[in-house]
C-alpha atoms as one frame of an Amber mdcrd trajectory, in Angstrom:
protein
 -24.653  31.723  21.199 -26.009  28.573  19.553 -25.480  30.121  16.119 -21.841
  30.861  16.928 -21.308  27.278  18.114 -22.902  25.993  14.922 -20.562  28.162
  12.838 -17.516  26.871  14.710 -18.600  23.263  14.258 -19.229  23.888  10.555
 -15.724  25.337  10.141 -14.129  22.350  11.861 -16.163  19.788   9.881 -15.309
  21.605   6.674 -11.626  21.367   7.476 -11.948  17.662   8.137 -13.595  17.193
   4.756 -10.682  19.008   3.144  -8.151  16.566   4.668  -7.158  14.969   1.327
  -6.179  18.445   0.095  -3.378  18.568   2.655  -2.239  14.954   2.190   1.302
  14.579   0.849   4.113  12.065   0.777   5.168  11.063   4.277   8.350   9.398
   5.498   7.527   6.318   7.555  10.507   5.660   9.786  11.683   2.273  10.963
  10.008   0.912  14.085  10.461  -2.823  13.574  10.998  -5.481  10.979  13.165
  -8.333   9.806  14.925  -9.792   6.797  14.705 -13.414   5.773  17.771 -14.497
   3.793  18.061 -17.661   1.736  20.347 -19.332  -0.801  18.963 -21.250  -3.761
  20.165 -22.939  -6.895  19.722 -20.322  -9.606  16.417 -20.611 -11.425  14.839
 -22.867  -8.810  13.340 -22.624  -5.343  15.630 -25.376  -4.025  17.250 -24.278
  -0.756  20.945 -25.077  -0.499  21.302 -24.166   3.163  22.770 -26.918   5.334
  20.037 -29.137   6.839  19.507 -28.114  10.451  20.982 -24.655   9.899  18.828
 -21.617  10.469  16.574 -21.480   7.420  15.614 -18.789   6.831  18.154 -16.531
   8.509  16.313 -13.762  10.360  17.906 -10.388  11.054  16.710  -7.111  12.510
  16.448  -4.013  10.354  17.805  -0.650  11.440  18.062   2.888  10.094  15.304
   2.241   7.597  12.451   4.233   6.106   9.917   4.296   3.279   8.309   7.297
   1.584   4.670   6.891   0.604   1.998   9.311  -0.593  -1.454   8.042   0.493
  -3.099  10.719  -1.640  -1.747   9.266  -4.898  -0.913   5.730  -3.643   2.687
   6.260  -4.760   5.776   4.661  -3.217   8.666   7.004  -3.979  11.474   6.255
  -1.547  12.840   3.151   0.143  15.799   2.299   2.378  16.075  -0.968   4.298
  19.306  -1.729   6.158  19.811  -5.084   7.947  21.958  -4.776  11.057  25.026
  -6.923  11.603  26.735  -9.594   9.513  25.019 -12.831   8.619  26.352 -16.188
   7.516  24.673 -18.827   5.366  25.869 -22.344   6.151  25.499 -24.135   2.817
  24.989 -27.812   2.078  28.320 -28.825   0.517  26.891 -32.075  -0.795  24.752
 -29.962  -3.129  26.913 -26.972  -4.076  30.479 -27.686  -2.901  30.457 -24.445
  -0.928  30.869 -24.082   2.803  29.563 -20.662   3.831  28.494 -17.345   2.346
  28.944 -14.250   4.505  27.116 -10.988   3.827  27.700  -7.665   5.562  26.833
  -3.989   5.020  23.683  -4.904   3.124  21.264  -2.198   2.001  18.194  -2.104
  -0.224  17.072   1.161  -1.890  14.872   2.105  -4.819  16.634   2.427  -8.177
  17.388   6.072  -9.114  14.132   7.785 -10.028  12.042   4.662  -9.474   8.501
   4.984  -8.117   5.659   2.504  -7.772   1.887   2.766  -7.844   0.328   0.677
  -5.071  -2.840  -1.114  -6.195  -6.094  -1.172  -4.272  -5.111  -4.651  -3.071
  -1.822  -3.276  -1.717   0.545  -4.856  -4.268   3.292  -3.049  -6.172   6.440
  -3.538  -8.225   9.458  -1.252  -8.026  12.996  -1.347  -9.377  15.514  -1.691
  -6.536  19.249  -1.772  -5.916  20.656  -4.224  -3.367  24.252  -3.808  -2.228
  26.539  -5.476   0.266  29.873  -7.147   0.939  29.663 -10.812  -0.068  32.332
 -13.430   0.593  32.220 -17.173  -0.005  34.366 -19.968   1.437  35.170 -23.024
  -0.674  34.911 -21.333  -4.074  36.530 -18.589  -6.116  35.166 -15.629  -4.149
  32.827 -13.125  -5.748  33.697  -9.437  -5.482  33.878  -8.345  -1.869  31.424
  -5.588  -2.759  28.349  -6.660  -4.661  25.549  -4.572  -6.132  22.489  -6.098
  -7.760  19.867  -4.121  -9.689  16.455  -5.755  -9.560  14.362  -4.361 -12.410
  11.067  -5.422 -10.857  10.791  -6.214  -7.167   7.355  -7.242  -5.930   5.828
  -6.408  -2.595   2.794  -5.318  -0.633   2.022  -2.167   1.336  -0.815  -1.326
   3.701  -1.466   1.872   5.672  -3.764   2.150   8.655  -3.745   5.517  10.387
  -0.107   6.265  11.152   0.988   2.639  10.744   2.539   1.300   7.530   3.205
  -2.396   6.875   5.559  -3.215   4.016   6.765  -6.528   2.577   9.261  -6.980
  -0.255   9.845 -10.397  -1.782  12.680 -12.184  -3.557  15.311  -9.440  -3.753
  18.512 -10.863  -5.261  21.517  -9.827  -3.212  24.171 -11.786  -5.091  24.562
 -14.382  -7.824  27.853 -16.191  -8.238  29.395 -19.323  -9.686  30.015 -22.182
  -7.301  32.078 -25.365  -7.744  30.540 -28.263  -9.675  29.281 -25.890 -12.385
  26.406 -24.532 -10.344  25.206 -20.992  -9.732  23.893 -19.770  -6.393  21.370
 -16.990  -5.844  21.399 -15.283  -2.453  17.958 -13.715  -1.967  16.202 -11.721
   0.723  12.610 -11.085   1.797  11.886  -8.027   3.936   9.099  -7.187   6.342
   8.862  -3.647   7.659   6.651  -1.888  10.176   6.736   1.902  10.063   4.986
   4.763  11.786   4.704   8.471  11.104   2.894  11.326  12.885  -0.072  12.305
  10.768   0.864  15.714   9.330  -2.663  16.113   7.988  -4.115  15.668  11.464
  -1.730  18.192  13.014  -2.446  20.672  10.232  -6.185  20.233  10.519  -6.042
  20.649  14.259  -4.099  23.880  13.874  -6.456  25.192  11.213  -9.457  24.155
  13.249  -8.185  25.977  16.310  -7.398  29.035  14.185 -10.899  28.951  12.746
 -12.495  28.671  16.150 -10.321  31.492  17.465 -11.251  33.766  14.567 -14.913
  32.962  15.051 -14.592  33.789  18.738 -12.961  37.135  17.962 -15.736  38.055
  15.585 -18.297  37.246  18.310 -16.501  39.460  20.831 -16.419  42.391  18.391
 -20.207  42.414  17.998
């Protein structure tokens, strides 16, 4: 009896030790997050949002996910979609523009792009940011704008089934403004994702199968 119990425990512990073998890329679905949007003079960190206006503009994310493989520390898929339309009220004394309106924004990884996440949680990945951008008080940019960011920095941390992701300084649009100036519209993202642990479910199933098989062998004796 005791020997059988010891065998069952050994099987279960062995399966736990094999957990990394079953680890694979998981899709962490959106559970919460926000986007901070800002407008700056190109090449500087000078905000050109109207004093007293919401700075930064904060929006909720929706329909978003990230694909991450904890076994290889590889970020392979990314989709962040801000909900709604947002308006930047600009300081006309600086740029001669009134407002910039952005809708249908979406951030994804560039085709085929992956990123290795360092032990400190940092990474760089090529991204594509798209959206409908309209400006008031200047020759308008294209109503649909797509910006490829060759190296977007961020940080990623996983704890159990929870994933925390931050992406910094994604350029949404760059366009000429009156008075010979250029405006960069940039976004920072924070993302909180969760995924059921497939490794845990698999181990539990294998563990129960092992215990069941061990029990059957005992009954046959």
